[in-house]
C-alpha positions in Angstrom: -189.4 -9.4 20.7 -187.3 -12.5 20.2 -189.0 -15.6 21.7 -191.6 -16.1 24.3 -192.6 -18.4 26.6 -192.9 -19.8 29.9 -190.3 -17.0 31.3 -192.4 -14.0 29.7 -196.0 -14.8 29.4 -197.8 -13.2 32.0 -196.3 -10.1 30.8 -198.0 -10.8 27.4 -200.8 -11.7 28.8 -201.3 -8.6 31.9 -201.0 -6.6 28.3 -203.3 -7.8 26.3 -205.9 -8.9 29.4 -205.2 -4.7 29.7 -206.0 -4.0 26.6 -208.6 -7.0 25.6 -211.1 -5.1 28.3 -210.9 -1.6 25.9 -213.0 -3.8 22.8 -211.8 -2.8 19.5 -209.6 -4.6 17.0 -205.4 -4.9 18.9 -202.8 -5.6 16.7 -199.4 -7.6 17.8 -196.9 -7.5 15.0 -195.7 -10.6 15.4 -192.6 -10.2 13.0 -189.9 -9.7 15.6 -190.9 -12.8 17.3 -188.7 -16.6 16.5 -190.2 -18.6 19.0 -193.8 -18.9 21.0 -194.0 -22.2 23.0 -197.2 -23.3 23.8 -198.3 -20.9 26.7 -197.6 -17.7 24.5 -200.0 -19.6 22.1 -202.8 -19.8 24.8 -202.2 -16.3 26.1 -203.4 -15.6 22.3 -206.5 -18.1 21.9 -207.6 -16.6 25.5 -206.9 -12.7 24.3 -209.2 -13.5 21.1 -211.5 -15.3 23.3 -212.2 -12.8 25.7 -212.2 -9.8 22.6 -214.8 -12.1 20.5 -217.8 -10.1 19.8 -216.5 -6.8 20.5 -213.1 -6.3 18.3 -210.4 -9.1 17.2 -207.0 -9.9 18.3 -204.9 -9.2 14.7 -201.7 -11.3 14.9 -199.3 -9.4 11.9 -196.7 -11.3 10.3 -195.9 -13.9 12.5 -192.3 -15.5 12.0 -192.2 -18.4 9.9 -191.9 -20.9 13.0 -194.5 -19.0 14.3 -197.1 -19.2 11.2 -196.5 -22.9 10.9 -197.8 -23.7 14.7 -200.9 -21.2 13.9 -201.7 -22.7 11.2 -201.0 -26.5 12.8 -203.8 -25.4 15.6 -205.9 -23.9 12.5 -205.8 -20.7 14.7 -207.4 -18.7 11.5 -210.2 -20.3 12.5 -210.3 -19.6 16.2 -212.9 -17.0 17.5 -211.7 -13.4 18.0 -208.2 -14.2 15.6 -206.9 -12.6 12.8 -203.5 -13.6 11.3 -202.1 -11.3 8.5 -199.2 -12.6 6.1 -198.7 -10.0 4.6 
């Protein structure tokens, strides 16, 4: 996957929007993501908020840079989101 930023965040948003509409847990394997800009982070937060109460958006194994950003903004405390750092 590499980088998720303004140039491709809309594609991620489209995929997540369809998945969130169905409800249930959604797992994103972020192990191959080396960078996410604020646009991509917002996509994840919005998807978590949309699925809250009907499932979770599970962010699996974010790389160190992405993980640091998620910790900085306290994403693990955001509704509908779960971060798995295994």
